[in-house]
C-alpha positions in Angstrom: 111.6 147.8 87.3 109.9 144.8 89.1 112.8 143.3 90.5 113.0 140.5 88.0 115.3 138.9 85.5 112.5 137.6 83.1 111.0 139.7 80.7 107.7 141.2 80.9 105.1 140.6 77.9 102.2 142.5 77.9 100.3 140.3 80.2 103.2 139.9 82.3 106.6 138.5 82.5 106.8 136.4 79.3 105.9 132.2 80.4 103.7 133.3 83.3 101.0 131.0 84.4 98.0 132.3 83.4 99.3 135.1 81.1 97.6 134.6 77.4 100.4 135.3 74.9 99.4 137.2 72.1 99.3 135.8 68.1 99.7 137.8 65.2 100.7 136.9 61.8 103.5 135.3 60.7 104.2 137.9 58.2 105.7 135.9 56.1 105.2 136.3 52.2 105.0 133.1 49.8 106.0 133.6 46.3 104.1 131.4 43.6 105.7 128.7 42.3 104.0 128.3 39.0 102.6 125.4 39.9 99.1 125.4 40.7 98.4 122.7 43.0 101.9 123.8 45.0 100.4 127.2 45.6 96.8 125.8 46.7 98.7 123.9 49.5 101.0 126.4 50.3 98.2 129.3 50.3 97.1 127.2 53.1 99.3 128.3 55.4 98.1 131.6 55.6 95.6 129.8 57.7 98.3 129.8 60.8 98.1 133.9 60.9 96.7 135.0 64.2 96.0 131.1 65.1 98.0 129.2 68.4 101.1 127.5 67.5 98.9 124.0 69.3 97.0 124.2 66.1 99.5 124.5 63.6 99.8 120.9 63.4 96.8 119.9 61.9 97.6 122.5 58.8 101.0 121.4 58.6 99.9 117.4 58.5 97.1 119.0 55.3 99.9 120.8 53.4 102.2 117.8 53.9 100.0 115.6 52.0 99.0 118.2 49.4 102.4 118.5 48.7 103.2 114.9 49.0 100.4 113.9 46.7 101.9 116.5 44.0 104.9 114.8 44.1 103.4 111.5 43.7 100.8 112.7 40.7 104.8 114.0 38.6 105.7 110.7 39.7 102.9 108.8 37.4 103.3 111.4 34.4 
C-alpha cells in the first residue's frame, strides 16, 4: 500500500498530474432502428471507441445534426 487514500491506476494515482488515462472501447451495443438515416447517424457513435472524451464533442454534434435533419425531413413528408 502506498499510504494514500487515492485509488491507483495503471499510470499512478487517478487524477495525478501527468497521468495519461487509458481509453478503451465503450462497449455499448447499438441496435438497428430500421430507419437507414437514423442507423447511419448512430453508427457514427462507434467512432468514439478509444478516443479521449475531449474529442467526443465533434462526433456528438455531427450525430445530433444528422438526427435533427432526419426529423425535419419527416415533418416535410
